[in-house]
C-alpha positions in Angstrom: 2.7 -38.5 6.6 5.0 -35.4 7.8 6.0 -34.9 11.5 6.8 -31.8 13.0 7.7 -31.4 16.8 8.8 -28.3 18.7 7.2 -25.8 21.2 3.7 -24.8 19.4 2.2 -21.3 19.8 -1.6 -21.6 20.0 -3.2 -18.4 19.5 -6.5 -20.0 19.5 -6.5 -21.2 23.3 -3.3 -18.7 24.1 -0.9 -21.0 25.3 2.4 -22.8 24.3 2.6 -26.5 24.7 5.3 -29.5 23.4 3.6 -31.2 20.3 3.8 -32.9 17.2 2.2 -32.0 14.2 1.0 -34.7 11.8 0.5 -33.3 8.2 -1.2 -35.0 5.5 -2.8 -33.9 2.2 -2.0 -30.1 3.5 -3.7 -30.4 6.6 -3.1 -31.0 10.2 -4.5 -34.3 10.5 -3.4 -34.8 14.4 -1.6 -32.7 16.8 0.3 -35.0 19.4 1.4 -33.7 22.9 4.8 -34.8 23.7 7.6 -34.1 26.6 10.2 -34.5 24.0 10.4 -32.2 20.9 12.8 -30.3 18.7 14.1 -26.9 20.4 12.1 -24.7 18.1 9.0 -23.0 18.4 5.7 -23.4 15.5 3.6 -20.4 14.9 0.9 -19.5 12.8 2.1 -17.9 9.6 1.8 -14.1 9.2 -0.8 -12.1 7.6 -0.4 -8.8 6.1 -4.2 -7.3 6.5 -4.1 -5.0 4.1 -1.8 -4.2 1.0 -1.7 -2.9 -2.4 0.8 -5.4 -3.8 1.3 -2.9 -6.7 3.6 -0.8 -4.2 6.1 -3.4 -4.2 6.3 -3.2 -8.0 6.3 -6.6 -8.0 3.9 -8.7 -9.6 2.0 -11.2 -6.9 3.7 -14.3 -7.9 7.1 -12.5 -7.6 5.9 -10.7 -4.5 5.2 -14.1 -2.7 8.6 -15.4 -3.5 10.2 -12.6 -1.1 7.8 -12.3 1.5 7.5 -15.8 2.4 11.4 -15.8 3.6 9.8 -13.4 6.3 7.1 -15.6 7.2 4.3 -14.3 5.1 1.5 -17.1 4.4 -1.3 -14.5 3.2 -1.9 -11.1 2.1 -5.2 -9.3 2.2 -5.2 -7.1 -0.9 -7.1 -4.3 -2.5 -6.0 -4.5 -6.1 -7.3 -0.7 -6.3 -4.1 0.4 -7.9 -4.2 -1.6 -11.1 -8.2 -1.4 -11.1 -7.6 2.5 -11.6 -5.5 2.1 -14.8 -7.1 -1.4 -16.3 -10.4 -1.5 -14.4 -11.7 -5.2 -13.9 -9.3 -6.5 -16.3 -6.4 -5.4 -13.9 -8.3 -7.2 -10.8 -8.5 -10.3 -12.8 -4.6 -10.2 -14.1 -3.5 -10.1 -10.5 -5.7 -12.4 -9.5 -4.5 -15.0 -12.2 -1.1 -14.2 -11.5 -1.2 -14.7 -8.0 -2.4 -18.4 -8.5 1.1 -19.0 -9.5 2.4 -19.3 -5.9 1.9 -20.9 -2.8 1.1 -17.7 -0.7 -2.4 -17.0 -0.4 -3.8 -13.8 -1.8 -7.3 -12.7 -0.8 -8.6 -9.8 -3.3 -10.9 -7.3 -2.6 -13.5 -5.6 -5.0 -12.2 -1.6 -5.1 -14.7 0.5 -3.7 -13.1 3.7 -5.4 -12.1 3.6 -8.9 -11.4 6.5 -9.4 -11.1 7.5 -5.7 -13.2 10.6 -6.3 -14.6 12.4 -9.6 -12.5 15.3 -9.3 -9.4 13.1 -11.0 -9.3 11.3 -14.2 -8.5 7.7 -14.1 -8.1 5.1 -16.9 -11.3 3.0 -15.6 -14.8 3.5 -13.6 -16.1 0.8 -11.0 -19.6 2.0 -10.6 -21.9 0.0 -7.8 -23.3 -2.3 -10.5 -19.4 -3.5 -11.5 -18.5 -3.6 -7.7 -21.7 -5.5 -6.8 -20.6 -8.1 -9.8 -17.5 -8.5 -8.2 -18.6 -8.9 -4.6 -20.8 -11.7 -5.7 -17.7 -13.8 -6.9 -16.0 -16.4 -4.8 -12.6 -14.9 -5.4 -13.3 -11.6 -4.2 -13.4 -11.5 -0.2 -14.1 -8.1 0.8 -15.3 -4.5 -0.4 -11.6 -2.9 -0.2 -11.1 0.4 1.4 -14.0 3.4 1.0 -11.9 6.1 0.7 -14.6 8.3 -0.3 -15.7 9.2 3.1 -17.5 12.5 2.3 -19.5 10.5 -0.1 -20.6 8.1 2.6 -21.1 11.0 5.1 -23.5 13.1 2.7 -25.3 9.7 1.5 -23.6 9.6 -2.0 -26.0 7.0 -4.0 -23.3 5.3 -5.9 -20.8 5.1 -2.6 -24.0 3.6 -0.2 -25.0 1.2 -3.2 -21.6 -0.4 -3.0 -22.0 -0.4 0.9 -25.4 -2.2 0.5 -24.2 -4.8 -1.6 -21.2 -6.0 0.4 -23.5 -6.0 3.6 -26.5 -7.9 1.6 -24.0 -10.6 0.0 -22.1 -10.9 3.7 -18.5 -9.6 2.6 -16.7 -7.5 5.2 -16.1 -3.7 4.7 -12.6 -1.9 4.7 -12.4 1.8 5.5 -10.1 4.6 4.9 -11.1 8.0 7.1 -8.2 9.8 8.0 -8.6 12.4 10.9 -12.5 11.5 10.7 -14.1 12.4 14.2 -17.3 13.4 15.9 -20.8 13.0 14.4 -19.0 12.2 10.6 -16.9 9.2 12.2 -20.0 8.0 13.9 -22.1 7.9 10.6 -18.9 6.6 8.6 -18.9 3.6 10.9 -22.6 3.1 11.2 -22.6 2.8 7.4 -21.3 -0.8 8.2 -17.3 0.5 7.6 -15.4 -2.2 10.2 -11.4 -1.3 9.7 -9.4 1.7 9.3 -5.8 1.9 8.5 -5.2 5.6 8.7 -5.2 6.1 12.1 -2.1 8.5 13.2 -2.7 8.6 16.9 -3.9 6.9 19.8 -6.7 9.1 20.3 -7.9 8.8 16.6 -7.5 4.9 17.0 -9.5 4.7 20.0 -12.6 6.9 19.0 -12.8 4.4 15.9 -12.5 1.5 18.1 -15.1 2.6 20.3 -17.8 2.3 17.3 -16.5 -1.2 16.8 -14.0 -0.4 14.2 -11.0 -2.9 13.9 -7.6 -0.8 13.8 -5.1 -2.0 11.3 -1.5 -0.7 12.6 0.1 0.1 9.3 4.0 0.6 9.0 4.8 0.7 5.1 7.5 2.2 3.1 6.1 5.9 3.2 3.5 5.9 6.3 4.9 4.8 9.4 2.3 4.9 12.3 3.4 1.6 14.1 5.6 3.4 17.2 2.7 5.7 17.7 0.2 3.3 17.6 1.7 0.5 19.2 0.5 1.1 23.1 -2.8 0.2 21.8 -1.7 -3.2 22.2 -2.1 -2.8 25.7 -5.8 -2.7 26.3 -7.2 -3.4 22.8 -5.7 -6.3 21.1 -8.6 -8.2 20.0 -9.3 -5.0 17.8 -6.2 -4.7 15.8 -4.5 -6.1 13.0 -0.9 -5.2 11.4 -0.5 -4.2 7.8 1.9 -2.4 5.4 -0.4 -1.1 3.0 2.5 0.1 0.6 6.0 -1.9 0.8 8.9 -0.7 -1.8 10.6 -3.7 -3.2 14.1 -2.4 -1.4 12.4 -2.3 1.9 10.8 -6.0 1.4 14.2 -7.4 0.7 16.3 -5.6 3.5 13.9 -5.4 6.1 11.4 -8.0 6.0 7.5 -7.8 6.2 5.1 -8.5 8.8 7.8 -10.3 11.0 9.7 -6.9 11.6 6.5 -5.6 13.4 6.4 -8.9 15.5 10.2 -8.7 16.6 9.6 -4.7 17.2 6.4 -5.4 19.5 7.9 -8.2 21.4 11.2 -6.3 22.1 8.8 -3.6 23.5 7.5 -6.1 26.1 4.4 -7.1 24.4 3.4 -10.7 24.9 4.3 -13.0 22.0 1.2 -15.1 21.8 -0.6 -11.7 21.8 1.2 -10.1 19.1 1.1 -13.6 16.9 -2.8 -13.5 17.4 -3.1 -9.9 15.9 -1.1 -11.2 12.8 -3.0 -14.2 12.5 -6.0 -15.1 14.4 -7.5 -11.7 13.7 -7.2 -11.2 10.1 -8.2 -14.8 9.3 -11.4 -14.9 11.7 -12.3 -11.2 10.0 -12.0 -11.6 6.4 -12.9 -15.3 6.6 -9.6 -16.8 5.5 -8.8 -20.5 4.8 -5.4 -20.0 6.5 -4.6 -22.3 9.1 -4.2 -21.5 12.9 -2.3 -24.6 14.2 -5.5 -26.5 15.2 -6.3 -30.1 14.1 -8.1 -30.0 10.7 -6.6 -26.8 9.8 -4.4 -26.1 6.8 -0.9 -26.7 7.5 0.1 -23.1 7.0 3.1 -22.3 9.9 6.2 -21.0 10.5 9.3 -22.8 12.6 11.2 -20.1 14.4 14.4 -20.2 16.8 12.7 -18.4 19.6 9.9 -15.8 20.4 12.3 -13.0 21.3 14.4 -12.9 18.2 11.8 -14.5 16.1 14.3 -15.8 13.1 12.1 -17.7 10.8 13.8 -21.2 9.9 11.2 -22.6 7.4 7.8 -21.4 6.6 5.2 -23.8 5.4 1.8 -23.3 3.3 -0.6 -26.1 2.9 1.8 -28.4 4.3 4.6 -27.9 1.8 7.8 -26.4 2.7 8.1 -23.0 0.7 11.2 -21.2 2.5 13.9 -22.4 4.5 16.6 -20.2 6.2 16.2 -17.3 4.0 16.0 -19.8 0.6 12.9 -19.7 -1.8 12.0 -23.1 -2.2 9.5 -22.7 -5.3 10.6 -21.8 -9.0 9.8 -18.0 -10.4 6.7 -17.5 -12.3 7.2 -15.7 -15.7 4.2 -13.8 -17.2 3.1 -14.6 -20.6 1.2 -11.6 -21.6 1.2 -7.6 -19.7 -1.6 -5.3 -19.1 -1.3 -1.6 -19.5 -3.3 1.6 -20.5 -1.2 4.5 -21.8 -2.2 7.2 -24.0 -0.4 10.5 -23.2 1.4 12.8 -25.6 4.8 14.4 -25.1 4.3 18.1 -23.4 6.7 21.3 -24.2 7.7 23.8 -21.8 4.9 26.4 -22.6 2.5 24.1 -21.0 3.9 24.3 -17.9 4.5 28.2 -17.2 2.6 29.7 -14.5 1.8 33.5 -14.9 1.8 34.9 -11.6 -1.9 36.3 -10.8 -0.8 37.9 -7.3 2.2 37.9 -5.0 0.9 34.9 -2.9 1.4 31.4 -3.8 0.1 28.1 -2.0 2.7 25.3 -1.5 2.1 21.6 -0.5 4.2 21.1 2.5 5.3 17.3 3.1 6.9 15.5 6.2 9.1 12.6 5.6 7.4 9.5 6.6 3.4 10.8 6.7 0.9 11.1 3.6 -1.0 14.2 5.1 0.2 17.4 4.2 -0.3 21.0 5.1 -0.4 24.3 3.3 1.9 26.9 3.8 1.5 30.7 1.4 4.9 32.1 0.4 6.5 34.5 -1.9 6.8 33.2 -5.4 10.0 32.6 -7.5 9.4 34.6 -10.7 11.5 34.6 -14.0 10.8 36.2 -16.8 6.9 36.3 -16.1 6.9 32.7 -15.2 6.8 31.2 -11.5 9.3 28.7 -11.4 11.1 26.3 -8.7 12.8 28.3 -5.6 15.8 25.7 -5.0 17.3 27.8 -2.3 13.8 27.4 -0.2 13.2 23.9 -1.2 9.9 24.9 -3.1 9.7 22.9 -6.2 7.2 23.2 -9.5 5.1 19.6 -9.3 3.2 18.7 -12.4 0.5 16.2 -12.4 -0.4 15.0 -16.3 -3.3 13.0 -17.6 -1.8 9.5 -18.9 -5.1 8.4 -20.5 -6.5 11.3 -22.7 -5.4 14.7 -24.0 -5.7 17.1 -21.2 -3.4 20.4 -19.9 -0.7 19.5 -16.9 -2.0 20.7 -13.8 0.4 22.7 -11.9 1.8 22.9 -8.2 4.4 23.3 -5.8 5.9 21.2 -3.2 8.1 21.9 -0.3 10.5 19.5 1.6 11.4 17.4 -1.5 15.0 18.6 -1.3 16.2 18.5 -4.8 18.9 20.7 -5.8 19.2 19.6 -9.3 17.3 17.6 -12.0 13.8 16.3 -12.0 11.8 13.0 -10.8 9.0 11.4 -12.5 6.5 8.4 -12.1 3.6 6.7 -12.9 3.0 5.3 -9.5 0.9 8.4 -8.6 -2.0 7.5 -6.1 -5.0 6.6 -7.0 -5.5 7.3 -10.5 -1.8 6.9 -11.4 -1.3 9.5 -13.7 2.2 11.0 -14.5 3.5 13.0 -11.5 7.0 14.9 -11.8 8.7 17.2 -9.5 12.1 19.2 -10.4 14.4 22.2 -10.2 13.7 23.7 -13.6 10.9 23.4 -16.4 13.4 21.9 -18.6 14.3 19.1 -16.3 10.4 18.4 -15.2 9.7 18.4 -19.2 12.3 16.3 -20.0 11.8 13.7 -17.0 7.7 13.9 -18.0 8.5 12.9 -21.6 11.0 10.2 -20.9 8.3 8.6 -18.8 5.7 8.8 -21.6 8.6 7.0 -23.9 8.7 4.4 -21.6 5.0 4.0 -21.1 5.2 4.0 -17.3 8.0 3.5 -14.8 9.9 5.4 -12.1 12.5 8.2 -13.3 15.5 10.4 -12.0 17.3 12.5 -14.5 19.7 15.4 -15.0 20.5 17.1 -17.8 21.7 13.9 -20.4 22.0 11.3 -17.3 18.5 9.5 -16.6 18.0 6.2 -14.6 14.8 4.4 -15.3 12.9 1.8 -13.6 10.7 0.6 -16.2 7.2 -0.7 -15.1 5.5 -2.2 -18.0 2.5 -3.7 -16.0 0.0 -0.9 -15.7 2.8 1.7 -15.4 3.0 0.3 -11.5 4.8 -3.1 -11.9 7.8 -4.7 -13.7 7.6 -8.4 -14.9 11.3 -9.0 -13.8 12.2 -10.8 -11.2 12.5 -9.0 -7.5 16.0 -8.9 -6.8 16.6 -7.1 -10.2 13.5 -4.5 -9.1 15.0 -3.9 -6.2 18.3 -3.4 -7.3 17.2 -0.7 -10.1 14.9 0.8 -7.4 17.6 1.7 -5.3 19.6 3.1 -8.3 17.0 5.3 -8.8 16.2 6.2 -5.3 19.9 6.7 -4.9 20.1 9.3 -8.0 17.1 10.8 -6.4 19.3 11.5 -3.0 22.5 12.3 -5.0 20.2 15.0 -6.6 19.6 16.4 -3.1 16.3 14.8 -1.8 16.6 14.2 1.9 13.4 12.0 1.9 13.6 8.6 3.2 11.7 7.4 0.2 11.5 10.1 -2.2 9.2 8.3 -4.9 7.1 6.9 -2.9 6.0 10.4 -0.9 5.8 12.0 -4.5 3.6 9.3 -5.5 1.2 10.4 -3.0 1.0 13.9 -3.5 -1.8 13.0 -6.0 -3.8 11.6 -3.5 -6.9 13.5 -3.1 -8.5 11.7 -0.3 -6.1 12.5 2.1 -5.7 16.0 3.9 -4.4 18.8 3.7 -3.7 20.1 0.0 -2.9 17.9 -2.9 -2.5 18.1 -6.6 -4.7 16.2 -9.0 -4.5 16.0 -12.8 -7.3 18.6 -12.7 -5.7 20.9 -10.3 -4.7 22.0 -6.7 -7.2 20.6 -4.1 -8.5 20.7 -0.7 -8.8 17.5 1.0 -10.8 18.7 4.0 -13.0 20.4 2.0 -13.3 18.3 -1.1 -12.9 21.1 -3.4 -10.7 22.4 -5.9 -8.7 25.7 -4.9 -6.6 28.4 -6.9 -2.7 28.0 -7.0 -2.3 31.8 -6.0 -4.0 33.6 -3.2 
């Protein structure tokens, strides 16, 4: 029997009281009220309500080691990224790897593999496969339904997946950026219960009015926390916190959901309500076996110094202490096998030449910290009958190259990356994870792509003979190495990208989303330039 005393933060009954936890066999057997307790606070453990673990570039068991020190006891995970590369085998790989850590990972059935039929992925999960996944006890929900046009226009495959989740009784996650009016009403009426893509209070309130729960997102690329935090003043019951995508250096340096707790409390929000958002709401919504400091619950909790600073002293999962004062208290798991799919052949410069058709070029315009883009029409920079990067005006050539089967590279142009020299390339390219590259010259772009092909996956910055590479041997998305090594190498690649001129806070994360066709306004997939509002391919020239 373990006894732990302190000021207990009870988010279920919304009160704080002095008491002693009696813990045995991983559960809270009894809570004894007491006038004399340790001068600490005992709170529920934190839950990330929506995350793609792949974005950390760590495997789940390794992610666990570097999140428990920040108070994370559970993650609601969409294995969409690895599923796009390796299908159901990728989902199984994540689930099995996650079992080698105390952190509770709850995986969903990816609903959109591929996200749309306008791109090439490494696998297709049709309605029959998704239904079989949903029938499994280790699959907890239907993961984000990104194909909102398919929902609205009654796509049979899309609705078969939704119907399966409803019939089996598992929650359905959403993804509907800027959807409004009659289209939003139809989307919510299809049984979709959450959304993490809101950018404004108005958008969030419209979704909440239809019964949807808004997951306020603060990731490494998309940051909506400050804009949406005022929702806590009136809509706390329909809110969760999530990261969606978390880069390794960001997790190491800046923390996880705990940082959102701190920021919300510092803005004057009630600590009990904030903690409820990070524990009670996702636990009840997804029916997780995560304890909430009630008698009979699993002993999942934190010991912190006070509710204002929220410094985490200890993290417990199932009654076991897994972190203490920033130290990880369980061993690293080393995977015995890796999984990948990579069939791309090297390219030559002639394959990325663009012959000008008119005098007007459509350009993707990015905004640092946002996944949304805009389109701008500009005068192209032409050399020897080829449209090339215009460094002076920060308009660079962008290439997406199919890594699953022989194909011609797709070419676009992008503004606000900021490179003055060299090129960047990556196989982290949402959602199908083909090769994406951007650079200041055709020669540098081709060099970057071919080096990525040699490595069978990774993120890379290069200039001439100088290359900095983080190899990602698992699906071209994750490394089998330890978290600190991954974060250190990522920082080196990120630093080189910025030395080459990029002013973006997370250059590789931003570039990775330039092939995500389901987020407007304009993106580049492996089949060409794409309008994310009309869901149609568009010409590069106007």
